[in-house]
Each structure stands twice: as structure tokens, then as C-alpha cells.
N, C-alpha and C positions, 0 to 999 in steps of 0.2 A: 504494500500500500504506500506508505510514506516513510521517508527518512527523518528520524527524530534525533536531535542532539540533546543529550541529557547532561547538564552541568550541576553536579552535586558532590560534595566532599564526603558524604557518608557512604561507605562501601555497602552497608545494608540497604539504604534507600536506592542506590544505583542498581543493586542486584534485584530488588523487588520490582522497581519501575521497569527495568529492562525485561524482566520476565513477563510483566503485564503487557508491555508494548509488543514484544515478540509474539505473545499469544494472540494479540489482536491483529497480527499480520504486518507490523511495522518493523523497519530496520532501525537499529539503534547505534548511534555514535555516543561515546561517553567521555567526559573529562571530569577530573576531581578538583579543578580550580578554574577560575574565570579566564585567566590568560590563555591556558590551553584550549578552553572552550571557544574563545574568540578566534583563535587560529583555525580550529576545526570548522567553525561557521564560515570563515572566509574561503577555506579550501573546498568544502563539500556542499555548501549552499543547501542545508537541510530544509525540509518543509516546515519545521517548527523547532523551537528551542524550549525545553523544560528547564527552568532556572531556579536554583536554590538562592536564598539571599545571603545566609551566613556562610561565607567561603573564606579560605585563607587568602591573604593578599587583597586583591580587588573584590569588592562585594558584588553580590548579584544585582543590586541596584545600579552600581557603576557599570557593570558589564551590559546590562539591559540598555542603559543610556548609550554606551559605546556602539552597540549593535544598531540602535535606532538612528544614530547620527552618521553611520558609515554608509556611503553610497552602495557599497557592495553587499551589505547585509540588511539594510533598512526594510526590505520587503519581507523578511523572515519574521513571522509572528513569535513573540516571546510569551510563554505562559509561566508565571512565577508560581512555584510550589514551595511553600515555606512554613516553618513553625511559628514565625512571627505573625500573630493574629490580631493585631490592633488595627482599627480602621485607618489610622494614620499610615501604617505600613502599606496597607492595600492602596490607599490613595497615592502615596509616594511612588509605589511600584508602577501604577498606571501612568503617573506623570512622567516617569522615565521612559515610557514607550511600551510597556507590557500591554497585551491585549486582554489579559485576565489574571486573576490572583486567586489561588486555591490554598487553603490552609492544610498543612500536614497533621495527621495522616489522612490522605484522601481515601475514599472508597474506590476500589478498582473500577467499578462500573461508571462512577461519576467522572473519574479522570479520563478514562478511555472515551466516554461519550463526548466530553468537552474537546479532547484532542481531535476526534473524528470530525467534529463540527468545524474546527479550525483548518484542517488539512483537506477537506473535501469541498 
């Protein structure tokens, strides 16, 4: 179906989300930090980026803003999936260029349904 770039520093979350995405028929690229994720986005032009917020080095908010401002990646939708669940976090993520914000832990069906809406 679609190529999804997963940027998350949690090995457990990367494994679980990868399993869900592959089960739904998607191909997954993964990075454990924002800098590597930005490189993968520029190289592979995924259909969607799943972005964590709390990352080593550059935050997911900063990475989302970088993707939205880069001519080569601005058309790639970013879906933030984070444990940060304040309304201000969600508002800030959307202001940085994310198309949606989901709080961890998401339900598998809800996450996959939202991803499928964004990539189809």
C-alpha cells in the first residue's frame, strides 16, 4: 500500500507500530532520532511520517517544522504520535505542520484507520 516513515526512539513502540503497519499492508522505514528520520524522508519520499515528539537531539516538533519548510518534503503529511497529551502540545504540533496528533498509546484500529485516510 504505502511507505510509512516511523520516527520514534522507543524500540518497543517502533516494533509494535511496525508490526501494525506491516499487517495493514504498508512498508515501513524507521529511525530512532529526528536527524536520521529527516535524511530518510529526503531520500525515500514516504507517503506519511509517524513522528514521536520526545526524541534525542532534535525534537519531533522541530523535525515536523523542518519537514514542512523543506521544499523536498513539505508535501509529506506528518502524523504526530506522542505521550504528550496536553492541548497545548497538540496545538503546537499542528502549528509546526503536522496534519494530526494522536496520543500514545493509540488503539491499533484507530491508528491504522487514520493512516489509511491520510495515504489514500
